[in-house]
C-alpha positions, 0 to 999 in steps of 0.5 A: 830264159837267158835271152830276156836279160839284155833285151832293153839294151837291144830295145835302145838302139836306133834302127832308122828305115831308109827310103828306097828300099835301102839297108836301115841306119844303125845308131846308139850300139852299146858297149858289148853288142856287134851288128852282124847283118842288116836289111831294109827293116832290120839289124841282126846283133849279138851280145858278146855276153849271150852269143847263143841268141841272134837279136833281130831290131826293127825300125819302129816304122817296120814293127809290124813285120817283126809280128809277121815274122813270129807268127811264121817263126811259131808255125815252123817251130823246131825244123833244121833249115830254119833258126830256133825261136826263142821269143818276142818284145817290142821292136825286137825277135830273138833267134838262135845266131846262125853262123856261117856264109850267105850265097852271097858271101859264096859269090863274093869270095870265090867259094863253091855254092854245091848243088845239094843246096838248091835241094835243101832249100827246096825241102825247106820251102816244101815244109814251110808250105805244109805248115801253112806258110807261103815262102817268099823272098828267098834268096841269095842273102838269106841263105847260109851254108853251114857245112853240110847243111844250109840254114834259111833266115829272114821269113817275115814275109812268108804270112804273104799271099802271091808267089814272088818267083825269087827262089825259082828264078835263082835255082833256074840261073843256077842251073844254066849260067852258075858252071860259068861262074863257078869259084870266080869272085864276083864283085860287090858292085856288080852283084849290087847291079844285078841286083837293081837290074833284076828289080826293073826287069822282073815281071810276070814275063821275065825270062831267066834267059835273057835276063842272062845273056844280057849279064854275061858280058858284063862278067866277061864270058866269051860267046862261045862258051855262053851258047855251050849253055844257051 
């Protein structure tokens, strides 16, 4: 139960939800605690004296999502594709600290994303469905590479209904277009632009091929190579 010792310190951190689906604002981080990630509902921290644990601290206005994520982790149990769940307290979820590059980091740094990652994420999704969950919000920031194995993090939407199709779109995009940009460094500003454009265009009639034709010129892909993959 070592994870309980510093829990109050994390609960004192000021996490503020921002409008427009922006990353949370953080204030009042005690000495010895480091932020290792931010999302739109919460931020993730580690304590130098308890390095094996990740403390996901929610804004007061998003604490209901902590309860959703706790429910999802309880159903997932012990599975190699997901972090280990240790416990929960007000505004704070405690998990195993999973290190590694996200697929988002790989795109920025030009680290090649191997095809077996796609297979492993499919297996993780299938397992989550087998225990009664509905995997959603699976995207490049929520998938970590750890050697030959990946980890899928942030399962707070797995208790919701409906299919947001984000993973299906990513898989098709990987198959059709990733060979054109594999191991190339993609500027973060361009990735954020892609994200914003995706949310503008995503609908029941969304076409990955049409979206790819729109984006490839921005990456400097010549027409001859583009035609080969289309």
